[in-house]
C-alpha positions in Angstrom: -53.9 64.6 -32.7 -57.3 64.7 -34.4 -56.1 67.7 -36.6 -53.0 65.7 -37.7 -55.2 62.7 -38.6 -57.6 64.9 -40.6 -54.8 66.5 -42.5 -53.2 63.1 -43.2 -56.5 61.8 -44.6 -56.8 64.8 -46.9 -53.3 64.3 -48.1 -53.8 60.6 -48.7 -57.0 61.2 -50.7 -55.3 63.8 -52.9 -52.3 61.5 -53.6 -54.4 58.5 -54.5 -56.8 60.5 -56.7 -53.8 62.0 -58.6 -52.1 58.6 -58.8 -55.3 57.0 -60.2 -56.0 59.8 -62.7 -59.4 60.4 -61.2 -61.3 63.2 -63.1 -61.8 66.4 -61.2 -65.6 66.2 -61.2 -65.4 62.7 -59.5 -63.0 63.5 -56.8 -63.9 63.4 -53.1 -64.1 66.8 -51.3 -63.3 66.6 -47.6 -63.7 69.6 -45.3 -62.8 69.9 -41.6 -65.9 71.3 -39.9 -64.6 71.7 -36.4 -61.1 71.9 -35.2 -60.2 69.6 -32.4 -59.9 71.1 -28.9 -58.4 69.7 -25.8 -60.6 67.5 -23.7 -61.8 68.9 -20.4 -62.8 66.8 -17.4 -66.3 67.9 -16.4 -66.8 65.6 -13.5 -64.4 63.4 -11.5 -64.4 59.7 -11.8 -66.3 57.8 -9.2 -64.4 55.0 -7.5 -67.5 53.4 -5.7 -68.2 50.7 -8.2 -64.5 49.5 -8.5 -64.1 49.4 -4.8 -67.4 47.6 -4.2 -66.5 45.1 -6.9 -63.0 44.5 -5.4 -64.4 43.9 -2.0 -67.1 41.6 -3.3 -64.5 39.5 -5.1 -62.2 39.5 -2.1 -65.1 38.4 0.3 -66.2 35.7 -2.2 -62.6 34.3 -2.4 -62.2 34.2 1.3 -65.7 32.5 1.7 -64.8 29.9 -0.9 -61.5 29.2 0.8 -63.3 28.8 4.2 -66.0 26.5 2.8 -63.4 24.3 0.9 -61.3 24.1 4.1 -64.3 22.9 6.1 -65.4 20.4 3.5 -62.1 18.6 3.6 -60.7 19.0 7.1 -57.1 17.8 7.5 -56.4 15.2 10.1 -55.2 16.9 13.3 -53.4 15.1 16.1 -55.3 15.3 19.3 -53.3 15.1 22.5 -54.0 11.9 24.5 -56.0 12.3 27.6 -54.5 9.2 29.3 -51.4 10.2 31.3 -48.8 7.5 31.6 -48.0 6.5 35.2 -44.4 7.2 36.0 -42.5 6.7 39.2 -42.1 10.0 41.1 -38.5 11.3 40.9 -37.0 11.4 44.4 -33.9 13.1 45.6 -30.7 11.2 46.3 -31.1 11.3 50.1 -34.3 9.2 50.4 -32.8 6.7 48.0 -29.9 6.1 50.3 -32.3 5.7 53.2 -34.1 2.9 51.4 -30.8 1.1 50.7 -30.0 1.0 54.4 -27.7 4.0 54.7 -28.7 6.7 57.0 -29.5 10.1 55.5 -27.2 12.9 56.6 -30.1 14.9 58.0 -31.5 11.9 59.9 -28.6 11.6 62.4 -29.5 14.5 64.6 
């Protein structure tokens, strides 16, 4: 890509100089000193800083959420410790005995 850009620059300069009738002794001379080569990776990229930064932001977000939740706690319903007194549920046989009728098991 660098070679294409250099060639395009040279072509542009020549065209503008010809179009503007610039004298030959005042024209710009451009030379390509080194041809572009493909880039080579000398050392791999380190992922330590991005990972540490991600974890720091994550921990800070969770800590902020925890602090804000504890600053404004929501009203929670607490179960009542007082148990209402209810009559015990009895079977049908003892209820008949209270009414005056004899229970079937009591005749023996």
